[in-house]
Every structure is written in C-alpha cells, then in structure tokens.
ZAMARGU-4260 file (C-alpha; in steps of 0.2 Angstrom, whole numbers, plus 5000, padded with zeros to 4 digits):
<rodrens>
0) 5054/4983/4924 | 5045/4978/4939 | 5029/4968/4937 | 5013/4977/4942 | 5001/4963/4946
5) 4987/4975/4945 | 4990/4983/4928 | 4992/5002/4929 | 4979/5004/4916 | 4966/4995/4927
10) 4972/5002/4944 | 4974/5021/4938 | 4955/5026/4940 | 4957/5021/4959 | 4974/5030/4962
15) 4978/5047/4968 | 4990/5057/4957 | 5004/5052/4969 | 5000/5034/4969 | 5000/5034/4950
20) 5017/5042/4950 | 5024/5030/4962 | 5017/5015/4952 | 5025/5021/4937 | 5042/5023/4946
25) 5040/5005/4953 | 5037/4999/4936 | 5051/5008/4928 | 5065/5008/4941 | 5064/4990/4948
30) 5071/4975/4940 | 5061/4961/4931 | 5060/4950/4946 | 5051/4963/4957 | 5032/4960/4960
35) 5021/4975/4965 | 5003/4975/4971 | 4992/4990/4973 | 4978/4991/4985 | 4974/4973/4988
40) 4967/4965/5004 | 4981/4956/5013 | 4982/4943/5027 | 4969/4937/5038 | 4964/4955/5044
45) 4961/4960/5026 | 4971/4976/5028 | 4974/4987/5012 | 4991/4994/5011 | 4994/5005/4996
50) 5008/4995/4989 | 5016/4978/4992 | 5033/4975/4985 | 5040/4957/4984 | 5057/4951/4978
55) 5064/4933/4980 | 5080/4939/4989 | 5075/4956/4995 | 5059/4951/5004 | 5043/4960/5007
60) 5040/4978/5008 | 5024/4988/5013 | 5022/5005/5007 | 5010/5019/5012 | 5008/5034/5000
65) 5003/5051/5006 | 4999/5065/4993 | 5001/5078/5007 | 5009/5095/5004 | 5019/5102/5019
70) 5006/5116/5021 | 4992/5105/5027 | 5002/5097/5040 | 4999/5106/5057 | 5005/5096/5071
75) 5014/5079/5072 | 5020/5067/5085 | 5026/5049/5084 | 5009/5043/5086 | 4996/5055/5079
80) 4996/5069/5066 | 4984/5084/5064 | 4982/5088/5045 | 4970/5100/5036 | 4967/5095/5018
85) 4956/5107/5010 | 4955/5117/5026 | 4946/5103/5035 | 4954/5097/5051 | 4958/5078/5053
90) 4968/5068/5066 | 4976/5053/5058 | 4989/5040/5064 | 5007/5043/5060 | 5008/5036/5042
95) 5024/5026/5046 | 5014/5018/5060 | 5000/5014/5048 | 5013/5005/5036 | 5020/4996/5052
100) 5004/4989/5057 | 5000/4983/5040 | 5018/4975/5039 | 5015/4967/5056 | 4999/4959/5051
105) 5007/4951/5036 | 5022/4945/5046 | 5012/4937/5060 | 5002/4928/5047 | 5018/4922/5037
110) 5026/4917/5053 | 5013/4904/5056 | 5020/4894/5041 | 5035/4883/5047 | 5041/4883/5029
115) 5044/4902/5030 | 5053/4904/5046 | 5070/4899/5054 | 5068/4882/5061 | 5082/4884/5075
120) 5094/4896/5082 | 5092/4913/5089 | 5079/4918/5076 | 5069/4902/5078 | 5051/4905/5073
125) 5055/4922/5064 | 5054/4925/5046 | 5068/4917/5036 | 5068/4932/5024 | 5068/4951/5026
130) 5053/4962/5028 | 5051/4981/5030 | 5039/4996/5028 | 5039/5014/5024 | 5030/5030/5018
135) 5031/5039/5002 | 5028/5058/5002 | 5023/5063/4984 | 5023/5082/4988 | 5036/5084/5001
140) 5054/5086/4996 | 5069/5079/5007 | 5074/5096/5012 | 5056/5101/5017 | 5055/5084/5027
145) 5071/5088/5036 | 5068/5107/5041 | 5050/5105/5045 | 5053/5093/5060 | 5045/5078/5052
150) 5062/5069/5053 | 5059/5070/5072 | 5044/5059/5072 | 5048/5048/5057 | 5065/5040/5054
155) 5073/5047/5038 | 5077/5030/5031 | 5058/5025/5032 | 5054/5039/5019 | 5055/5042/5001
160) 5051/5060/4996 | 5045/5068/4980 | 5062/5073/4973 | 5068/5055/4976 | 5055/5048/4964
165) 5057/5058/4949 | 5057/5051/4932 | 5076/5055/4930 | 5081/5046/4946 | 5094/5033/4944
170) 5086/5015/4946 | 5100/5009/4958 | 5098/5025/4969 | 5079/5022/4969 | 5080/5004/4974
175) 5093/5008/4988 | 5080/5020/4995 | 5067/5006/4996 | 5079/4994/5004 | 5085/5007/5017
180) 5067/5004/5024 | 5072/4986/5030 | 5077/4986/5049 | 5089/4972/5044 | 5096/4963/5029
185) 5102/4945/5028 | 5106/4932/5015 | 5091/4923/5010 | 5082/4919/4994 | 5064/4913/4993
190) 5062/4898/4982 | 5047/4896/4970 | 5037/4885/4982 | 5040/4898/4996 | 5035/4912/4985
195) 5018/4903/4981 | 5016/4900/5000 | 5019/4919/5003 | 5006/4923/4990 | 4994/4910/4997
200) 4995/4918/5014 | 4995/4936/5009 | 4982/4936/4996 | 4968/4924/5000 | 4959/4928/4984
205) 4972/4920/4973 | 4971/4903/4982 | 4966/4888/4971 | 4962/4875/4984 | 4944/4877/4988
210) 4944/4871/5006 | 4958/4881/5011 | 4951/4897/5002 | 4940/4900/5016 | 4954/4896/5029
215) 4952/4913/5038 | 4934/4916/5034 | 4917/4910/5040 | 4903/4919/5031 | 4890/4926/5042
220) 4871/4926/5037 | 4873/4942/5028 | 4888/4935/5018 | 4901/4946/5026 | 4916/4937/5033
225) 4921/4935/5051 | 4939/4930/5056 | 4938/4914/5066 | 4952/4912/5078 | 4959/4929/5074
230) 4965/4938/5090 | 4966/4956/5093 | 4984/4957/5087 | 4980/4948/5071 | 4987/4931/5075
235) 4977/4916/5071 | 4974/4901/5082 | 4969/4883/5080 | 4971/4882/5061 | 4982/4870/5052
240) 4991/4876/5036 | 4991/4864/5021 | 5007/4856/5016 | 5004/4861/4998 | 4997/4878/4993
245) 4991/4881/4976 | 4989/4898/4969 | 4985/4907/4953 | 5001/4909/4943 | 5007/4927/4940
250) 4999/4928/4923 | 4982/4922/4929 | 4983/4934/4944 | 4988/4949/4934 | 4974/4945/4922
255) 4961/4942/4936 | 4966/4959/4945 | 4967/4969/4929 | 4951/4965/4920 | 4943/4982/4918
260) 4926/4987/4912 | 4920/4984/4894 | 4918/4968/4884 | 4933/4955/4886 | 4937/4938/4879
265) 4949/4926/4886 | 4955/4912/4875 | 4962/4898/4886 | 4967/4880/4884 | 4960/4867/4895
270) 4966/4868/4913 | 4973/4886/4910 | 4962/4893/4925 | 4948/4901/4914 | 4935/4896/4926
275) 4945/4901/4941 | 4947/4919/4934 | 4929/4920/4930 | 4925/4916/4949 | 4937/4929/4955
280) 4930/4942/4943 | 4912/4938/4948 | 4916/4939/4966 | 4925/4955/4964 | 4911/4963/4954
285) 4898/4958/4967 | 4908/4964/4982 | 4911/4982/4974 | 4894/4984/4968 | 4883/4998/4976
290) 4869/4992/4988 | 4854/4988/4977 | 4864/4986/4961 | 4859/4974/4948 | 4865/4956/4950
295) 4880/4948/4941 | 4875/4933/4929 | 4887/4919/4927 | 4880/4907/4913 | 4887/4891/4906
300) 4881/4877/4895 | 4884/4862/4906 | 4872/4860/4920 | 4885/4851/4932 | 4897/4865/4930
305) 4883/4877/4934 | 4879/4867/4950 | 4898/4867/4955 | 4899/4886/4952 | 4883/4889/4961
310) 4889/4879/4976 | 4905/4890/4976 | 4896/4906/4977 | 4884/4900/4989 | 4898/4895/5001
315) 4905/4913/4999 | 4888/4920/5004 | 4885/4928/4987 | 4870/4919/4980 | 4859/4934/4980
320) 4872/4945/4971 | 4879/4932/4959 | 4866/4922/4949 | 4873/4906/4941 | 4863/4897/4928
325) 4866/4885/4914 | 4860/4892/4898 | 4843/4883/4895 | 4838/4885/4913 | 4841/4904/4912
330) 4831/4905/4896 | 4816/4896/4904 | 4817/4906/4920 | 4817/4922/4909 | 4801/4917/4900
335) 4792/4912/4916 | 4798/4928/4925 | 4791/4939/4911 | 4775/4929/4909 | 4779/4922/4891
340) 4772/4906/4885 | 4783/4890/4885 | 4784/4879/4869 | 4776/4862/4870 | 4786/4847/4875
345) 4794/4838/4860 | 4810/4834/4852 | 4814/4853/4848 | 4809/4860/4865 | 4825/4867/4869
350) 4828/4875/4852 | 4810/4883/4852 | 4813/4888/4870 | 4828/4899/4865 | 4818/4906/4850
355) 4804/4911/4861 | 4815/4921/4872 | 4824/4929/4857 | 4807/4934/4850 | 4801/4941/4867
360) 4817/4951/4869 | 4816/4958/4851 | 4798/4963/4855 | 4802/4972/4871 | 4792/4959/4881
365) 4808/4953/4890 | 4819/4967/4897 | 4837/4969/4891 | 4851/4976/4903 | 4845/4966/4918
370) 4863/4963/4925 | 4877/4973/4930 | 4889/4961/4923 | 4888/4945/4912 | 4901/4931/4913
375) 4900/4917/4900 | 4910/4901/4904 | 4911/4888/4890 | 4908/4902/4877 | 4913/4889/4863
380) 4898/4879/4867 | 4886/4893/4863 | 4878/4896/4846 | 4881/4913/4839 | 4863/4918/4842
385) 4864/4913/4860 | 4879/4924/4863 | 4870/4938/4855 | 4855/4935/4866 | 4865/4935/4882
390) 4876/4950/4877 | 4860/4960/4877 | 4858/4957/4896 | 4872/4968/4901 | 4868/4985/4908
395) 4876/4997/4896 | 4880/5009/4911 | 4892/4996/4918 | 4896/4986/4902 | 4905/4972/4910
400) 4905/4957/4899 | 4917/4942/4900 | 4918/4927/4888 | 4929/4912/4891 | 4933/4902/4876
405) 4943/4886/4870 | 4940/4880/4853 | 4948/4864/4856 | 4934/4859/4868 | 4921/4865/4856
410) 4912/4848/4856 | 4896/4854/4849 | 4903/4864/4834 | 4890/4878/4838 | 4901/4893/4835
415) 4908/4887/4819 | 4896/4897/4809 | 4904/4904/4793 | 4910/4921/4796 | 4908/4920/4815
420) 4916/4934/4825 | 4913/4941/4842 | 4908/4958/4834 | 4895/4949/4824 | 4886/4944/4840
425) 4887/4961/4849 | 4903/4957/4859 | 4915/4972/4856 | 4931/4965/4863 | 4943/4970/4849
430) 4959/4975/4858 | 4953/4967/4874 | 4957/4949/4872 | 4969/4938/4881 | 4977/4921/4877
435) 4981/4908/4891 | 4992/4894/4883 | 4998/4885/4899 | 4989/4870/4906 | 4991/4870/4925
440) 4977/4857/4929 | 4985/4842/4922 | 5002/4833/4925 | 5014/4832/4910 | 5010/4814/4909
445) 4991/4816/4908 | 4992/4830/4896 | 5004/4820/4885 | 4991/4806/4883 | 4977/4817/4880
450) 4987/4826/4866 | 4992/4809/4858 | 4974/4803/4856 | 4967/4820/4851 | 4982/4826/4840
455) 4972/4829/4825 | 4960/4841/4834 | 4974/4851/4843 | 4984/4857/4828 | 4984/4876/4832
460) 4977/4889/4820 | 4977/4907/4822 | 4963/4919/4818 | 4961/4938/4818 | 4959/4946/4835
465) 4940/4945/4834 | 4939/4927/4829 | 4941/4910/4838 | 4959/4903/4837 | 4963/4885/4841
470) 4976/4884/4854 | 4988/4870/4858 | 4991/4867/4876 | 5008/4870/4884 | 5012/4859/4900
475) 5017/4869/4915 | 5029/4855/4919 | 5021/4847/4934 | 5026/4829/4935 | 5015/4815/4941
480) 5011/4797/4938 | 5009/4789/4921 | 4991/4786/4916 | 4986/4768/4918 | 4980/4761/4902
485) 4972/4743/4904 | 4966/4732/4889 | 4952/4720/4895 | 4941/4708/4886 | 4924/4715/4889
490) 4915/4731/4894 | 4910/4721/4910 | 4928/4717/4914 | 4932/4736/4911 | 4918/4741/4924
495) 4924/4729/4937 | 4942/4734/4935 | 4937/4753/4937 | 4927/4749/4952 | 4941/4739/4961
500) 4954/4753/4956 | 4943/4766/4964 | 4940/4756/4980 | 4959/4753/4981 | 4962/4772/4980
505) 4949/4775/4994 | 4959/4763/5005 | 4974/4773/5001 | 4966/4788/5008 | 4958/4796/4992
510) 4941/4804/4996 | 4926/4797/4986 | 4922/4815/4980 | 4939/4816/4972 | 4935/4802/4959
515) 4925/4803/4944 | 4920/4790/4930 | 4918/4798/4913 | 4908/4789/4900 | 4904/4791/4882
520) 4886/4784/4883 | 4873/4777/4895 | 4878/4759/4892 | 4895/4762/4899 | 4888/4772/4914
525) 4876/4758/4918 | 4890/4745/4918 | 4901/4755/4929 | 4887/4760/4941 | 4883/4741/4943
530) 4901/4737/4947 | 4902/4751/4960 | 4886/4745/4968 | 4892/4727/4969 | 4907/4733/4979
535) 4896/4745/4989 | 4906/4760/4983 | 4896/4776/4986 | 4892/4784/4969 | 4880/4795/4960
540) 4875/4795/4942 | 4871/4811/4933 | 4857/4806/4921 | 4847/4822/4920 | 4848/4840/4926
545) 4848/4841/4945 | 4857/4825/4948 | 4874/4832/4950 | 4878/4837/4968 | 4896/4842/4969
550) 4897/4842/4988 | 4892/4824/4990 | 4906/4812/4996 | 4903/4800/4981 | 4911/4794/4965
555) 4903/4804/4951 | 4898/4795/4936 | 4895/4807/4921 | 4895/4808/4902 | 4911/4815/4894
560) 4900/4829/4887 | 4894/4836/4904 | 4910/4834/4913 | 4917/4850/4904 | 4922/4863/4916
565) 4924/4851/4931 | 4940/4843/4938 | 4944/4828/4949 | 4960/4822/4956 | 4957/4804/4949
570) 4947/4801/4933 | 4943/4784/4925 | 4938/4783/4907 | 4931/4766/4902 | 4925/4761/4885
575) 4938/4769/4874 | 4938/4754/4863 | 4920/4758/4858 | 4925/4774/4851 | 4921/4782/4839
580) 4903/4776/4840 | 4893/4771/4825 | 4890/4787/4814 | 4902/4797/4825 | 4916/4806/4817
585) 4934/4802/4823 | 4938/4820/4827 | 4922/4822/4837 | 4926/4806/4848 | 4944/4813/4850
590) 4938/4829/4856 | 4927/4821/4869 | 4941/4811/4875 | 4952/4826/4876 | 4939/4835/4887
595) 4937/4820/4898 | 4956/4816/4900 | 4960/4834/4905 | 4947/4833/4919 | 4960/4823/4929
600) 4972/4833/4940 | 4983/4819/4947 | 4978/4802/4941 | 4970/4795/4925 | 4964/4777/4922
605) 4959/4772/4904 | 4952/4755/4900 | 4949/4748/4883 | 4939/4733/4876 | 4934/4732/4858
610) 4944/4737/4842 | 4938/4755/4841 | 4950/4767/4832 | 4952/4778/4847 | 4958/4764/4857
615) 4970/4758/4844 | 4979/4775/4846 | 4985/4769/4863 | 5000/4757/4865 | 4994/4744/4877
</rodrens>
C-alpha cells in the first residue's frame, strides 16, 4: 500500500468526493515505497497541487484532480476551458497546464541542488531522476474523453479517467497509467539522502534546520512571507543551499500533517521530535484560523524552552497568534489580566499562585475557553491539577488540545499521582495517542552513554492507553564521535578543562551559540563561568527567568533541570563525580544526567572529579 503522508482520516474533510476516491486508490494500488501528499504547499512559490507522488526509482509526479462531469464542460482549448458548474460560467486554465505549472515550479527548485542533477553530459544541470504531471477526471470515462474532443487539447497519456480508477482496477494497470504521464523514463534511483533533499526543497514546513527553514521566506511586518530572490518564473537567485538537509522523518511528518481536531497525546522519547511536531502544529493552526479567531496557547514548564519557542514563532511573524508561555508566567498573567489578587511573596508563592488561579476559574472570575488551541510541551513536568487547569482553556468549539509527554524525563515526578490518567484531568485522548520511540537528536554514541548511566530509570513499562508509559529510546543509527569522558582532580580543574575545550571548538569553527555547559548546581555553574571568563569566552549564565537569550552568540550555562526541551551541537557536563548530591536519590540524579546528555546533538564532554556514584558508572 502506498503511504499517504496526510492520513486519509485527517485529509478527508478537505477533499472533494473525487479527491477522496483517488486518495483511496493511491493508497490501495501503489506499492509500499510510494509516498503520497495531498494539498500541501510545495516549493518556493508555495503552489498547492492536489497530489504529489514520490517514488525512489520512478521520480516525482504532480496530479490535479477535477470532479467535472462532461456536461459542465462547454468550450475547450489547449490554453483555457469554459465550464459551467451549477450553471455558473467560469473560465479556467486547462487543467493539464495547471499540473504542468506546478511541476515546473518544483523542478526549477530541485534543479538548484547540485546533488540532484546530472553533473555532466548532454543533460548537465537537469534532474537526475524522472518527473511528470497529469490530470485525473473523476467523473469522465475514457470513452467520453475520446469522443468529446477533450483528447484534442490534452494528450491522452496525461489523463486518468473515472473508469480507470475503480476499486477493481488491477494495481499494475493503475500504476502504468500513472507512469505514462512521464515524458521520459531512465534508470535512476534516489538514495535516502537524496530523498531527504527532495523533501527539504519541496516541503519547507518539514525542515529541521532553523536557519534554513526560512531560506525562501522573509516575513513582512504583517507576518506574511515574501519570496526573496524569486523571479517571475519561480527560480531563486543568490541563495546557497546547505550541504546537509535535515527533515522530519516520515513518521514525524505523517503525524504532524495528520493531527486532527480533538484531544491528542504524543508519548515520545528524548530527541524524537516532539517539540518540532508541536511547532508545526501550532503554526498550522495559527495560519488556518479565521481572522479574529482566538489565539493558540503553547505552554511548557521550563522558562528557557519557552524563550526558545517564543523566539521561533516571533521569527515567523506569529507572536500575535501563538502565545508561548512557561506555566507559572501564564498563571500570573491570567490573574493580573482578570484583576485577581496575587499571593504574598514567600517560599510557597508559586504553589499559592496556581491555587489562586484554580479557585478563580472555578468561581467564574477567570474565563475558560480562551484559546482556539492549547499545546502542552513537557506534559510530564505538570502536576495533575495543572493539566486539568490548562485543559479548561481550550474552546470547546475547536477542541484542539495536544499534550507531549516523556515519562523518562519526568524529573519532578509530578504526574506520578496514584491513579493518574489523562481522562482524570479532563484530557479525552483515548484512541488518539501516538508513540514515538526513535531518537533522532543524538548520535548512537551519545545515546549509548546516556543509557548506560541512566539504565535503571529507562527500563520500559507499558500502561493502558490513557496512562503514561515509560519508553526506552531507540537510536536512529546516526554515527558520530564518542563522548569524551575526562577524570580530573578537582572541580576547578574540570571547569578549566571545559573552558579550554570550548575555546578549541570555537577555533575549529564551532559557533559559541552551538555550545552549552549543563550543571547540577550553582557551585558548578560559578566555577565554569569563572573559567570561561578567564579565557574571555563569551558566555551567559541562566540564573533566573529572563536570563536565557537563545539568539545570543554565547556559550549558555544552565542547570540540567532547565535545559529540558533544548538542544545544542556541543554539550559539556561537568561535576558528574559530585552526583548524587547529599539527600538526592540515585534515580533522580540519573534522570537529570539523561536529560542533560540527550541535549547534545553531535559532541558530548563529561568531566568527573570526586567519587560520586554516578561518576563511578563511567569507565574512565
């Protein structure tokens, strides 16, 4: 069966009857290695063909679908058609030209990539794999097509008719109809890296690399994109494509595009792309919302993650439509906005802050249903009553609620209340849960080290569908450097070693903003900050809310706790030999280390002094 990237159940409400029938046939009649997209923006010009079909050896096919009966077609030429649906006259472009224009937009964008074209010979600069386009008439038979004169303005090989897409049609016959639409065929097979490059160029919304994600777009003041350097023919000037193009994997993309309305929960291991999916979903909901619609709320526990997400949506021009808040900031803002008293300062301030809001909501003094959608990142860090509170903020007319969860990163143990279930806090996600087990963020070597230290907290356990399972991460197989583990005599020596290592990485071309030092406590943070200062390494220390600026070109020094949800190419973790700290459980310390180590995407440096039990788990 062909893989429908936009699941039929999700896309069906937007489909015409003929589009739905074609989607069913593409799913039923194509082999497993066919990929099919429905009504997604493609290329720099953001055109919307009805269907895009991609196969490693067949190539790319653009399909337009027309639910026109022969009776509404009045006059046709090779350029324009006069039609009268429901008795109302319309002049439209010949549908095969519509498909051709969409295909050419895609081809011109793909031909800019030297890794996707012939490097020499008669076809130098042209795509190294086939491409084609065609039209599917869902209410016109082949006989009607031939005798009506339509065959004089559309080549017959570029058309599939209604009697050629029946449920009983032979799969091989159906596929052959598709591939007759190609002007030429030649032996070529896209490699997996090439397939990723094709998807990166064709579908900008699945790009992982943040700088490149805006490659073709420059937001205007109103948030709408312009196309910098895009000429009238759709080609792009003056833009250098990256050597490595990272995209969502197919499961991630399928999930992101297919999330429908209602309450949904995604359980995913560290590095499985949960936050990326959340970002895609929030952007989609904001863009399809009607003018004047209620905003989308994205809420997380960690303030630095909130700052990073907020910067992402600000860069996309969506700050007015997507409100990003860390939980306690949101609670305080709600109380202030509805003129509710704040609790007095004290050791229990934040707990009392939440209690005040819960009480105000229960009394009707703070409104429910304020947002068209609520998306909760780090749901495992929320207490049950917090989840119940936030769930009430979703407008029941839209009913869009998404919770992202990873019990292995539950460093606060807040959702471990006896009898916890999502239903118990008002999240009705039974039958609408998804599990992501593959870690894409970390190299195999980094993940292996994290698992070794944190093995006792990563033993997977299942739960019923409405509970919170503990998932063991599976590596995607990405190879990289072995983490460096360095034993040193003192904490000061650790800090000095880390500072010199980061300075050396900068001399090798690593940006300061690519590096982070993740510490268990303030003593380790202070030692590392002092060592970096002595080497004149630009750095920022996140000591309190508001200190974290993701855009600054500095080494970030954070605690392990507040690093959750973030990632950096190079991460240093000093002070492991001090763990567990006095009165700290081994499992709690191991969980923190697992969170910190899985922030590193390419390089991990761990330093150890002292004889703490966590440090002893490393063979150094």
